[in-house]
C-alpha positions in Angstrom: -1.4 11.3 -32.9 0.4 9.9 -30.2 1.0 10.5 -26.5 4.1 11.7 -25.8 3.4 11.4 -21.7 1.4 9.8 -19.6 -0.5 12.6 -18.7 -1.1 12.9 -22.3 -2.1 9.0 -22.9 -4.2 8.9 -19.9 -6.3 12.2 -21.2 -6.9 10.7 -24.8 -8.1 7.3 -23.6 -10.1 8.8 -21.0 -11.6 11.0 -23.8 -11.8 7.4 -26.0 -14.6 5.9 -23.1 -11.6 3.6 -21.4 -12.1 3.4 -17.6 -8.3 3.8 -16.6 -5.0 4.2 -17.9 -2.0 3.3 -16.3 2.3 3.0 -16.4 3.4 -0.9 -17.1 7.2 -1.7 -16.3 8.5 -5.6 -17.1 11.6 -7.0 -16.1 14.0 -8.6 -18.6 13.0 -11.4 -20.0 9.7 -11.4 -17.9 7.4 -14.6 -20.3 3.9 -14.3 -19.2 1.8 -18.1 -20.4 -1.8 -17.8 -21.4 -3.4 -15.9 -20.0 -7.3 -13.3 -20.4 -7.8 -10.2 -19.0 -11.7 -9.4 -17.5 -11.2 -6.0 -19.4 -10.2 -4.1 -22.8 -6.6 -3.3 -23.3 -5.1 -0.5 -25.7 -1.6 -0.4 -25.0 1.6 1.5 -26.2 5.0 0.4 -25.5 7.0 3.3 -24.9 10.4 1.4 -23.8 12.1 -2.1 -24.6 10.5 -4.5 -26.3 8.1 -7.6 -26.1 6.6 -10.0 -28.1 2.7 -10.1 -28.0 1.4 -14.3 -29.0 -2.7 -14.3 -29.7 -3.2 -18.1 -31.3 -0.3 -18.5 -34.3 0.6 -15.4 -34.4 3.0 -13.0 -32.1 4.1 -9.6 -33.1 7.5 -8.1 -32.0 6.5 -5.2 -30.3 9.5 -1.9 -29.7 9.1 1.7 -28.6 6.1 3.5 -30.0 4.5 0.7 -31.6 0.7 0.0 -30.5 -1.4 -3.1 -29.3 -5.1 -3.8 -28.8 -7.0 -6.8 -26.9 -10.9 -7.0 -26.7 -11.4 -8.6 -22.6 -10.6 -12.2 -22.3 -8.8 -12.9 -25.9 -6.3 -15.2 -24.8 -2.7 -14.7 -25.0 0.7 -14.5 -23.7 3.9 -11.5 -23.2 7.0 -12.3 -23.4 9.7 -9.3 -22.7 13.3 -8.3 -23.7 16.6 -8.1 -22.7 15.8 -5.4 -21.5 12.6 -5.8 -20.4 10.1 -3.3 -21.0 8.1 -0.7 -20.1 4.1 0.9 -21.9 1.5 2.8 -20.9 -1.9 1.2 -20.7 -5.5 2.1 -20.7 -8.8 -0.6 -20.0 -11.8 -0.5 -20.5 -14.0 -3.0 -17.7 
């Protein structure tokens, strides 16, 4: 079952072995060119929309959609006209 609050998301993430959980907010039309993270990610979009590109594939993510990335996976992010917010769990 998907969490209905950041506190619930955090509790589920910690129980699943993640180290931390936080809320990330992105401004309208933000673009992050290809980059990597030194941690594994599991996230839930809670406001707005975004596009996540890995290799040649791009996912269009809306409120309620989840995504995950292993550490050091090259990816790019693009955010919609209203920006976006997601809750993200990180495993370092």
